[in-house]
C-alpha positions, -999 to +999 in steps of 0.1 A: -189+316+376-193+339+406-216+369+403-199+401+392-202+417+427-183+388+442-156+390+414-151+427+420-139+422+455-111+399+442-101+424+415-092+453+439-066+477+425-057+499+396-064+489+360-050+503+327-067+502+293-048+481+268-052+503+237-039+475+213-068+453+224-095+479+228-116+498+203-141+527+202-162+530+170-187+556+160-216+549+136-241+575+123-267+575+095-261+600+067-288+610+042-310+584+059-297+558+036-262+546+046-241+544+078-209+562+082-185+543+104-154+556+121-128+543+146-108+563+171-072+553+166-059+567+199-076+556+232-064+554+268-080+548+301-077+537+337-099+521+363-100+515+400-118+488+420-119+497+457-119+470+483-156+476+489-164+469+452-168+505+441-156+510+406-145+542+388-126+550+357-118+572+327-118+565+290-101+592+268-103+594+230-081+616+209-107+635+188-084+639+158-077+601+157-112+594+143-109+578+109-136+568+085-115+558+055-124+591+037-098+618+042-122+647+032-149+635+057-122+629+084-110+665+080-145+678+082-152+658+114-121+674+130-132+709+120-153+733+141-184+720+124-180+688+145-154+678+170-132+710+167-103+688+176-077+716+175-096+734+204-109+703+221-083+675+215-099+649+238-133+633+243-136+619+278-159+597+297-155+595+334-173+567+351-186+576+386-201+542+393-202+508+378-225+484+396-237+449+388-270+448+368-285+418+350-258+399+332-234+428+332-231+462+347-248+496+348-224+524+342-231+560+351-208+590+345-201+621+326-192+624+289-173+655+278-172+665+241-161+699+229-159+712+264-196+703+271-201+677+299-234+657+301-244+628+323-244+594+305-256+561+317-256+527+298-253+490+303-222+470+295-214+434+293-185+424+316-161+395+311-135+387+337-108+365+321-086+342+340-055+357+323-059+390+343-082+410+321-115+427+324-133+433+292-162+458+289-185+457+258-211+484+253-232+500+226-241+535+236-265+559+218-253+595+220-272+626+207-245+647+192-267+679+195-263+676+233-226+684+228-230+713+203-223+691+172-253+706+153-239+709+117-264+691+095-265+701+059-301+699+047-310+677+076-293+647+061-274+634+091-289+616+120-287+633+154-282+601+174-249+583+168-240+549+182-207+545+200-195+509+203-169+503+229-148+472+236-124+481+264-098+456+277-083+465+311-052+448+326-037+452+360-017+485+362+019+482+372+023+482+410+047+507+425 
C-alpha cells in the first residue's frame, strides 16, 4: 500500500462526512469508580485535500444530541453546568493541518466548546478504502476545564474526558 502522503495526492478534492457511518463518543470517569459514556447523535463535517497534499476540514457536533442513556444526566449535560447547548448549540473542531506521521496522521487544529476555542493536536489512524472512502479513527483526551466545563460536585468527576472519533468521509458531490 502506498504511503499516506502519496495517497493524498490521488484523493484531491472535497469530502463530506457520512454521518450514518461515523460516530463521536465521549467517556468520562464519575466518582472515580465508573465510566459515563455518551454518543453524539448528530455529527457533520467536510474536508478538502489540495493538489499539493494539504488537508483541512471541520467536524461539527450538535451539543444537545449527546445521549448517555440516562435522561436526567443528559438534561444536566445540556444545561449551563456543562455544554449550555441552548446558548452554544455546536461543538466544532477545525483541522488546520493533517500530515502523515507514523502509521497514520498528525492532526492540528482548534476545538471550540461553549464559545471557547483552544488548540488541539492528536494522532489518528487513516484508512483509505478502495470504495471511495477515507476513515479516520482517533482517541483524543480533552480537559473539560479548558472550555469552562468546571461543574464538579464534590470533586467526583474527572477533568479529562476521552473523545473517540470514527469519521468516514466520502467524495462530496461535484458541481
